C-alpha positions as CSV (number, residue, x, y, z in Angstrom):
1,X,-17.4,-13.6,-8.2
2,X,-14.8,-16.3,-7.8
3,X,-11.9,-14.8,-5.9
4,X,-8.5,-15.1,-7.6
5,X,-6.6,-12.1,-6.1
6,X,-7.8,-12.3,-2.5
7,X,-8.8,-14.8,0.1
8,X,-11.8,-14.5,2.3
9,X,-12.8,-16.4,5.4
10,X,-14.7,-15.9,8.7
11,X,-13.0,-17.0,11.8
12,X,-14.7,-18.3,15.0
13,X,-15.7,-15.3,17.1
14,X,-17.1,-13.2,14.3
15,X,-14.0,-11.9,12.5
16,X,-13.7,-11.8,8.7
17,X,-10.2,-12.1,7.4
18,X,-9.5,-10.5,4.0
19,X,-6.1,-11.3,2.5
20,X,-4.6,-9.7,-0.6
21,X,-3.2,-12.8,-2.3
22,X,-0.6,-11.7,-4.8
23,X,2.7,-12.3,-3.0
24,X,4.5,-12.7,-6.4
25,X,3.7,-8.9,-6.9
26,X,4.3,-7.9,-3.3
27,X,0.5,-7.9,-3.0
28,X,0.2,-5.0,-5.3
29,X,-3.4,-4.5,-6.5
30,X,-4.7,-4.4,-10.0
31,X,-8.3,-3.6,-11.1
32,X,-9.5,-7.1,-10.3
33,X,-7.9,-7.1,-6.9
34,X,-9.8,-3.9,-6.0
35,X,-13.1,-5.4,-7.3
36,X,-12.6,-8.5,-5.2
37,X,-11.7,-6.4,-2.1
38,X,-14.9,-4.4,-2.5
39,X,-16.9,-7.6,-2.9
40,X,-15.3,-9.1,0.2
41,X,-16.0,-6.0,2.3
42,X,-19.6,-5.9,1.1
43,X,-19.9,-9.6,2.1
44,X,-18.6,-8.9,5.5
45,X,-20.8,-5.8,5.9
46,X,-24.0,-7.9,5.1
47,X,-23.1,-10.9,7.2
48,X,-24.6,-11.2,10.7
49,X,-21.8,-13.6,11.5
50,X,-19.2,-10.8,11.2
51,X,-18.5,-8.2,13.8
52,X,-15.1,-7.0,12.7
53,X,-12.8,-7.3,9.7
54,X,-9.0,-7.9,9.5
55,X,-7.2,-6.8,6.3
56,X,-3.8,-8.3,5.6
57,X,-1.5,-9.6,2.9
58,X,-0.2,-13.0,1.9
59,X,3.3,-14.1,3.0
60,X,5.6,-12.1,5.2
61,X,7.2,-9.6,2.8
62,X,4.3,-7.3,2.0
63,X,1.0,-6.1,3.3
64,X,0.5,-4.2,0.0
65,X,2.9,-2.4,-2.4
66,X,0.2,-0.2,-3.9
67,X,-0.9,-0.3,-7.5
68,X,0.6,-2.8,-9.8
69,X,3.1,-0.7,-11.7
70,X,4.1,-3.4,-14.1
71,X,0.5,-3.7,-15.2
72,X,0.2,0.0,-15.6
73,X,3.5,0.3,-17.5
74,X,2.4,-2.5,-19.9
75,X,-1.2,-1.4,-20.5
76,X,-1.5,2.2,-19.3
77,X,-4.0,1.1,-16.8
78,X,-4.6,-1.4,-14.0
79,X,-6.2,-4.2,-16.0
80,X,-9.7,-5.3,-16.6
81,X,-12.4,-4.6,-14.0
82,X,-15.9,-5.8,-13.4
83,X,-17.5,-2.4,-13.9
84,X,-15.1,-1.1,-16.6
85,X,-13.6,1.4,-14.2
86,X,-10.8,1.3,-11.6
87,X,-12.7,1.5,-8.3
88,X,-9.9,2.3,-5.8
89,X,-11.8,5.4,-4.5
90,X,-14.9,3.2,-3.9
91,X,-12.7,0.8,-1.9
92,X,-11.5,3.7,0.2
93,X,-15.1,4.6,0.9
94,X,-16.2,1.1,1.9
95,X,-13.4,0.7,4.4
96,X,-14.6,3.9,6.0
97,X,-18.3,3.3,5.6
98,X,-18.6,-0.4,6.7
99,X,-20.2,-0.1,10.1
100,X,-17.8,-2.6,11.6
101,X,-14.3,-1.9,12.8
102,X,-11.5,-2.7,10.3
103,X,-8.1,-3.8,11.6
104,X,-5.1,-3.7,9.3
105,X,-2.6,-6.5,10.1
106,X,0.6,-5.2,8.4
107,X,2.8,-8.2,7.7
108,X,5.5,-6.5,5.7
109,X,5.9,-3.5,3.4
110,X,2.9,-1.1,3.3
111,X,3.8,1.5,0.6
112,X,2.0,3.7,-1.9
113,X,-1.6,2.8,-2.3
114,X,-1.0,0.0,0.3
115,X,0.0,2.6,2.8
116,X,-3.2,4.4,2.2
117,X,-5.3,1.2,2.8
118,X,-3.8,0.7,6.2
119,X,-4.2,4.4,7.1
120,X,-7.9,4.1,6.3
121,X,-8.4,1.1,8.6
122,X,-9.7,1.9,12.1
123,X,-6.8,0.1,13.8
124,X,-3.4,-1.1,12.7
125,X,-1.2,-3.8,14.3
126,X,2.2,-4.2,12.6
127,X,4.8,-6.9,12.5
128,X,8.1,-5.7,13.9
129,X,9.8,-6.0,10.4
130,X,7.1,-4.0,8.7
131,X,8.0,-0.9,6.6
132,X,5.8,2.1,5.8
133,X,6.0,4.9,3.3
134,X,4.8,6.6,0.2
135,X,6.0,6.4,-3.4
136,X,3.6,8.5,-5.4
137,X,5.8,11.4,-6.7
138,X,8.5,8.9,-7.5
139,X,6.3,6.8,-9.8
140,X,4.0,9.5,-11.3
141,X,1.1,9.2,-8.9
142,X,-0.5,10.9,-5.9
143,X,-3.3,10.5,-3.4
144,X,-4.5,14.1,-2.7
145,X,-7.6,12.8,-0.8
146,X,-7.7,10.6,2.2
147,X,-4.2,9.3,1.6
148,X,-2.8,12.8,2.4
149,X,-5.4,15.0,4.0
150,X,-6.6,12.3,6.4
151,X,-3.0,11.1,7.0
152,X,-2.3,14.6,8.3
153,X,-5.1,14.2,10.9
154,X,-3.4,10.9,12.0
155,X,0.2,11.9,12.2
156,X,0.1,15.7,12.0
157,X,0.9,18.1,9.1
158,X,4.7,18.1,9.3
159,X,4.9,14.2,9.5
160,X,2.4,13.8,6.6
161,X,4.4,16.2,4.4
162,X,7.6,14.4,5.4
163,X,6.1,11.1,4.3
164,X,4.9,12.5,0.9
165,X,7.7,14.8,0.0
166,X,10.8,12.8,1.1
167,X,9.4,9.3,0.3
168,X,11.6,7.6,2.9
169,X,10.6,4.2,4.3
170,X,10.3,4.0,8.1
171,X,10.1,1.1,10.4
172,X,7.2,-0.1,12.6
173,X,8.6,1.4,15.8
174,X,8.7,4.8,14.2
175,X,5.1,4.3,12.8
176,X,4.0,3.5,16.4
177,X,5.7,6.5,17.8
178,X,4.1,8.7,15.2
179,X,0.6,7.3,16.1
180,X,0.3,5.6,12.7
181,X,0.0,2.1,14.2
182,X,-1.6,1.0,17.5
183,X,0.8,-1.9,18.3
184,X,4.0,-3.6,17.1
185,X,4.4,-7.4,17.6
186,X,6.6,-10.2,16.3
187,X,5.4,-11.6,13.0
188,X,4.2,-14.9,14.6
189,X,1.9,-12.8,16.9
190,X,0.5,-10.5,14.2
191,X,-2.6,-12.4,13.0
192,X,-3.4,-13.8,16.5
193,X,-3.3,-10.2,17.9
194,X,-5.5,-8.9,15.1
195,X,-8.0,-11.7,15.6
196,X,-8.0,-11.2,19.4
197,X,-8.8,-7.6,18.9
198,X,-11.6,-8.5,16.5
199,X,-13.1,-11.1,18.9
200,X,-12.9,-8.5,21.7
201,X,-14.8,-6.1,19.5
202,X,-17.3,-8.8,18.7
203,X,-18.3,-9.0,22.3
204,X,-19.5,-5.3,22.3
205,X,-22.8,-3.7,21.1
206,X,-22.8,-3.6,17.3
207,X,-25.1,-0.6,17.3
208,X,-22.8,1.4,19.6
209,X,-19.8,0.5,17.5
210,X,-21.6,1.6,14.3
211,X,-22.5,5.0,15.8
212,X,-19.0,5.4,17.1
213,X,-17.4,4.6,13.7
214,X,-19.7,7.0,11.9
215,X,-19.0,9.7,14.6
216,X,-15.2,9.3,14.1
217,X,-15.6,9.6,10.4
218,X,-18.0,12.6,10.4
219,X,-15.2,15.1,11.1
220,X,-13.2,14.1,8.1
221,X,-15.9,13.0,5.6
222,X,-15.5,16.3,3.7
223,X,-12.2,14.9,2.4
224,X,-14.4,12.6,0.3
225,X,-15.2,15.6,-1.9
226,X,-11.5,16.5,-2.2
227,X,-10.9,12.8,-3.1
228,X,-13.3,13.0,-6.0
229,X,-11.4,15.9,-7.5
230,X,-8.1,14.3,-6.8
231,X,-8.9,11.0,-8.5
232,X,-10.4,12.7,-11.5
233,X,-7.1,14.6,-11.8
234,X,-5.0,11.5,-11.2
235,X,-6.9,9.7,-14.0
236,X,-5.8,12.4,-16.4
237,X,-2.3,12.8,-15.1
238,X,-1.5,9.1,-15.1
239,X,-2.1,8.9,-18.8
240,X,0.3,11.8,-19.5
241,X,3.9,11.5,-20.6
242,X,5.0,12.7,-17.1
243,X,2.7,10.3,-15.3
244,X,3.9,7.3,-17.3
245,X,7.5,8.2,-16.9
246,X,7.5,7.0,-13.3
247,X,5.8,3.7,-14.1
248,X,8.2,3.0,-17.1
249,X,11.2,3.9,-14.9
250,X,10.1,1.5,-12.2
251,X,9.7,-1.4,-14.7
252,X,13.0,-0.6,-16.4
253,X,14.8,-0.3,-13.0
254,X,16.2,3.2,-13.7
255,X,15.8,6.6,-12.0
256,X,12.9,8.5,-13.4
257,X,13.6,11.7,-15.4
258,X,11.1,14.2,-14.2
259,X,13.4,17.2,-14.7
260,X,12.2,17.8,-18.3
261,X,8.7,18.3,-17.0
262,X,9.6,21.0,-14.5
């Protein structure tokens, strides 16, 4: 596959850098973006030259703004895909399953599905101007799997419900205080810090790291079953009149009218 939506490179020291490269859409993902991310993670998984992976976004405005709502509003889906299905759940699994630590370098806004991606990474370093939050109930979407249940393990039940029910954006310092990110640095130090972490990891035993990652994941892997149910439900809901109202309102730059569905 020739990459059009992402960039992939391997830095000296054994660190693969995967960059979502759609800055004109705030690095929002469509179906092809997800396919390419899966391919890049599988490439890093198989490579003996890679010990750790950094996931980031192009530019300095957005890490990832979630699913491409313009695409969804125009077509009712997230565009063409390699396998004919939208594989976001598969991407979530591969970030967890790849036996190499994954570091999110959050270079701007991480909201919606983009917020979920950074939560699933093993470590997160954020630029000081980064913003975090959820949008799902505002745009007719939800992540009732890892994006909510696992998030509650990271920040606690009350904070996770606050993130999903109030939909307020919060800054990097707050995210660090809540335990959602590991470090906050100036933008110019973001990628160097993530690469330094990756190179440090590369000096350690890969087998020990693999077992540690699987051990950390084992306690929450049951959420995968919940995720299957949630994504099946989301596929049906997103095609409903209520589900599409949020996407249409976003594109039309108006408040959504969900009251009629209550």
